[in-house]
Each structure stands twice: as C-alpha cells, then as structure tokens.
C-alpha positions in Angstrom: -13.7 -33.5 -27.7 -16.4 -33.5 -30.5 -18.4 -30.9 -28.5 -15.5 -28.7 -28.3 -14.8 -29.0 -32.0 -18.4 -28.3 -32.8 -18.4 -25.2 -30.6 -15.2 -23.9 -32.2 -16.7 -24.5 -35.6 -19.6 -22.2 -34.7 -17.2 -19.3 -33.7 -17.1 -16.6 -36.4 -14.6 -13.7 -36.9 -17.2 -11.4 -35.4 -17.3 -13.5 -32.3 -13.6 -13.5 -31.9 -13.5 -9.6 -32.2 -16.2 -9.4 -29.7 -14.4 -11.6 -27.2 -11.2 -9.8 -27.8 -12.8 -6.3 -27.2 -14.4 -7.6 -23.9 -11.1 -9.0 -22.7 -9.2 -5.8 -23.7 -11.8 -3.7 -21.7 -11.4 -5.7 -18.5 -7.6 -5.7 -19.0 -7.5 -1.9 -19.5 -9.6 -1.4 -16.3 -7.3 -3.6 -14.3 -4.3 -1.7 -15.6 -5.8 1.7 -14.8 -6.4 0.5 -11.2 -3.0 -1.2 -10.8 -1.0 0.3 -7.9 -4.1 0.8 -5.8 -5.8 -1.0 -2.9 -8.6 -1.8 -5.3 -6.6 -4.6 -7.0 -6.3 -6.4 -3.7 -10.0 -6.1 -3.0 -11.0 -7.3 -6.5 -8.6 -10.2 -6.2 -10.2 -11.2 -2.9 -13.8 -10.9 -4.3 -12.8 -13.1 -7.5 -11.2 -15.7 -5.3 -14.2 -15.9 -3.0 -16.7 -16.1 -5.9 -14.7 -18.8 -7.7 -14.4 -20.8 -4.4 -18.2 -20.5 -3.7 -19.0 -21.5 -7.4 -16.8 -24.6 -7.4 -18.0 -25.8 -4.0 -21.6 -25.4 -4.9 -21.2 -27.2 -8.2 -18.9 -29.9 -7.1 -20.8 -31.0 -3.9 -24.2 -30.3 -5.5 -25.2 -27.9 -2.7 -28.5 -26.6 -4.1 -29.1 -24.0 -1.4 -25.6 -22.8 -1.3 -25.5 -22.4 -5.1 -28.8 -20.5 -5.1 -27.3 -18.2 -2.4 -24.2 -17.6 -4.6 -26.3 -16.8 -7.8 -28.5 -14.4 -5.7 -25.4 -12.5 -4.4 -23.6 -12.0 -7.7 -26.1 -9.4 -9.1 -25.9 -7.5 -5.8 -22.1 -7.5 -6.0 -22.2 -5.9 -9.5 -23.9 -2.9 -7.9 -21.9 -2.9 -4.6 -18.4 -3.2 -6.0 -18.5 0.0 -8.2 -19.8 1.9 -5.1 -17.1 0.6 -2.9 -14.4 1.3 -5.6 -15.8 4.7 -6.6 -12.7 6.7 -5.5 -10.4 4.3 -7.4 -12.6 4.2 -10.5 -12.7 8.0 -10.5 -9.0 8.3 -10.3 -8.6 5.6 -13.0 -10.7 7.5 -15.5 -9.0 10.8 -14.6 -5.7 9.2 -15.3 -7.0 7.9 -18.6 -7.9 11.4 -19.6 -4.4 12.8 -19.0 -1.6 12.9 -21.5 0.2 9.5 -21.5 -2.4 8.2 -19.2 -2.0 4.6 -20.3 1.8 4.7 -19.5 1.6 3.2 -16.0 4.1 2.0 -13.6 4.5 -1.8 -13.6 6.4 -4.3 -11.6 7.4 -4.2 -8.0 10.4 -2.3 -7.0 12.3 -3.1 -3.8 14.1 -0.6 -1.5 17.8 -1.2 -1.7 20.3 -1.0 1.1 21.4 2.3 -0.1 17.9 3.7 0.0 17.3 2.4 3.6 20.7 3.8 4.7 19.6 7.2 3.3 16.3 7.0 5.2 18.0 6.1 8.4 20.6 8.9 8.1 18.0 11.5 7.1 15.8 10.5 10.2 18.7 11.0 12.4 19.4 14.5 11.0 15.8 15.4 11.2 15.6 14.2 14.8 18.6 16.2 15.8 17.0 19.3 14.3 13.5 18.5 15.6 12.1 18.6 12.2 8.9 16.6 11.9 8.9 13.9 9.1 6.6 11.2 7.6 8.4 8.8 5.3 6.5 6.0 3.7 8.2 3.0 2.1 5.8 1.1 -0.4 5.9 -2.7 -0.3 3.4 -5.0 -2.0 0.3 -2.9 -1.7 0.1 -0.1 -4.2 -0.1 3.6 -2.9 -1.0 5.2 -6.1 -4.1 6.9 -4.8 -2.0 8.6 -2.1 0.7 9.5 -4.6 -2.0 11.2 -6.9 -2.9 13.5 -3.9 0.6 14.7 -3.5 3.2 16.6 -5.4 5.2 14.5 -7.9 9.0 14.4 -7.4 10.4 11.2 -9.0 14.0 11.7 -7.6 16.6 9.4 -6.2 16.5 8.8 -2.5 19.2 10.9 -0.7 19.5 12.1 2.9 19.8 15.7 1.6 16.6 15.4 -0.4 14.6 14.1 2.5 16.0 16.7 4.9 15.1 19.4 2.3 11.5 18.1 1.9 10.8 18.2 5.6 12.4 21.5 6.4 9.8 23.7 8.1 10.3 26.5 5.5 9.5 24.4 2.5 6.1 24.0 0.9 6.2 20.2 0.9 7.0 19.5 4.6 3.4 19.2 5.7 2.5 15.7 4.5 4.2 12.4 3.7 7.0 11.5 1.3 6.4 8.2 -0.4 9.3 6.0 -1.7 8.9 3.4 -4.2 12.0 1.4 -4.8 14.9 3.8 -4.9 12.8 6.9 -5.9 11.0 9.5 -3.9 7.8 9.5 -6.2 5.8 12.2 -4.3 5.8 14.5 -1.3 3.1 16.4 0.6 0.8 13.3 0.3 -2.3 13.1 2.6 -2.7 9.8 4.4 -5.7 8.3 6.3 -5.7 8.7 10.1 -5.9 5.7 12.4 -9.4 4.4 13.0 -8.8 2.5 16.2 -10.0 4.1 19.5 -7.0 2.6 21.2 -4.5 5.0 19.8 -2.6 7.1 22.4 -4.3 10.5 22.6 -0.9 12.2 23.1 0.1 11.2 19.6 0.0 13.9 16.9 -1.3 13.8 13.4 1.8 12.4 11.9 1.8 9.3 14.1 -1.9 8.8 13.6 -1.4 9.0 9.9 1.5 6.5 10.0 -0.7 4.1 12.0 -3.7 4.7 9.7 -1.7 3.8 6.6 -0.2 0.8 8.2 -3.7 -0.5 9.1 -4.9 -0.4 5.5 -1.7 -1.4 3.6 1.6 -3.2 4.2 3.7 -0.1 3.9 6.4 0.7 6.3 6.3 4.3 7.7 9.0 6.2 9.5 7.9 9.0 11.8 10.1 11.8 13.3 8.3 13.8 16.0 8.6 17.5 15.7 8.2 18.0 19.5 10.6 15.5 20.8 12.6 14.3 17.9 11.7 10.7 18.6 12.0 8.3 15.7 9.2 5.7 15.2 8.3 2.9 12.8 4.8 1.9 12.0 3.9 -1.4 10.4 0.7 -3.5 10.4 -1.1 -1.2 12.8 1.6 -1.2 15.4 4.4 1.2 16.2 7.8 0.9 17.7 9.2 4.2 19.1 12.5 5.6 20.5 14.8 4.3 17.8 18.2 5.5 16.9 19.8 5.4 13.4 21.3 1.9 13.9 18.1 0.2 15.2 16.0 2.0 12.7 18.2 0.7 9.8 18.0 -2.9 11.2 14.2 -2.8 11.4 13.9 -1.3 7.9 16.2 -4.0 6.4 13.9 -6.8 7.8 10.5 -5.2 7.0 11.5 -4.2 3.4 12.9 -7.5 2.3 11.1 -8.8 -0.9 9.5 -11.6 1.0 8.7 -10.9 4.7 10.6 -13.4 6.8 8.7 -16.1 8.6 11.0 -16.0 11.7 10.4 -14.4 15.0 10.7 -10.8 13.9 7.0 -10.4 13.3 6.3 -11.6 16.7 9.0 -9.2 18.0 7.4 -6.3 16.3 3.9 -7.1 17.6 5.3 -7.7 21.1 7.3 -4.5 21.4 5.1 -2.4 19.1 1.8 -0.8 20.2 -0.8 1.6 19.0 1.1 4.6 20.2 2.5 3.6 23.5 6.2 4.1 24.2 7.7 0.8 23.3 11.5 0.5 23.9 12.3 -3.2 23.1 15.8 -2.6 24.4 16.4 -6.3 25.2 15.4 -7.4 21.7 17.6 -9.1 19.2 17.9 -5.7 17.4 19.3 -3.9 20.4 
C-alpha cells in the first residue's frame, strides 16, 4: 500500500493529461473500427496476449515468457498490415462530416422484420427475381455497408421487392438489414473460398456462403433462375424453403442468444455447401 501511495504522489498533472490522451486515442480508434470484423480480431489477439503473459509470469516459464516478449514487437507490425482495410475505412470515416457519430449497440431483428423478409422472399420467388438479403447479428458488417448505397429505411416487403426488381439500379448486390432497418443495398460481399461449393451455384449463393464463413450473419438467397429460396449460416446452406419454413428458421437464427438446443445440429445436418438439402422430416417441416 505504501508503494502505491508513493507512486501516486509522483504523478503530476502533466502525467494525468498524458495518460488521458493516450487512453482517448485508443478509445477513438476502437470506436472508428466498431461495427467491423477488426474488433473481433483485436479482441482475440488481446485475450491471447494476456493469457500468454499471465501464464508465463505465474508459472515462471522462462522460455515461454521470452517467446511472448519476442512475438509482441512483430505483432505491432503485423496487426496494422492485417487490419489495413479497416484502418483505411476508419480514417476515411473520420474525415467525413459527422464522422464520429457512429452506430452503437446491437439491434435485433423483430418478428415483424422477419415476417417482412419471408413475405418478400416468397414474392420474389414467384416472380423469379434474384435477391440477396443479409441480416446482421453479432458481427459488425460496416465494411460491407460502406461499399453499398445507404438507404436507412424501415424493412417492408414492398421495399425489398422494389430493391431487387431487375429494372432498378440496386438489384445487383446485397441488401443489409440491421435491426428493423435496411441500412444499405447494392453491397458487395466476399465469395466463398471453399473448393467444396457446388459448381452449379451462382454468384449470389457463393456470396451468401462467403459472408457466412467470415461472419455470423444470416443470409437469405432467392435464385433468379429457379426461384428457390435458401438460407446460409455458418458456412452452410439450406435450400428449397417456402415462406413458412423460412420464417421459422429466421426466428431461431436471429434470436438475441443463439439457442443451445438441437437446431444448430439440425442446420449442420441438413445444410450443405451448396447441395440441395431438403430437410423435410425435420422439426421445422
């Protein structure tokens, strides 16, 4: 206790301002990257470093602690390179008007939103209009939103059908939904990297699988050729859904806390990387 009091007595006003500025700098950088995949990556790196530091110090593992100290300087170089796209977008956002006014908090899709998505998917399927609808969950999708056209409108079946009408300028891309709002359309998504994806699948299905491999988003796809409705989640895809079954799947996947019951196993069992999975005998049928 005496050492702590002695240390506090040595702290001057300049030191406090210095510490405050450093803390504000890191806090500002985290705010700028909030809503992107970079936050999850940074969280994982910080947890790993803290674990390695505590293990090395507590158990007095000299070699392991030396390895930890040797890796840290390399990470200071590697991390900015890996996060280069996110950092670039963060500084671009900072330079825009109201650049520090950021979205905060997690919004959950309501029953009304999911019903609107299911109804719009049925309408689009009947008309053979291709569609790619993304529902954001825990992982931020801001980097993909920035690539699209900002909409920020309430989710309605009519709006979604209009966005994906072949004669509109926004139909070629994904519509991203956050909470009860369509935040952007015509967004470009990453394609699936797995070599096991069915070669018969088009770009929309590959993009849906690609995003589900990198994030926890739920993606609804309507095939332009066949009108088949599919759902992609966690690198898997369930196809040949009708409005009722689509609505049930979305209600489970979009819960605030993903259930720990057998639904995840059901999705993995009936889902595939592009194969036609019916799942007719499942509990959702």
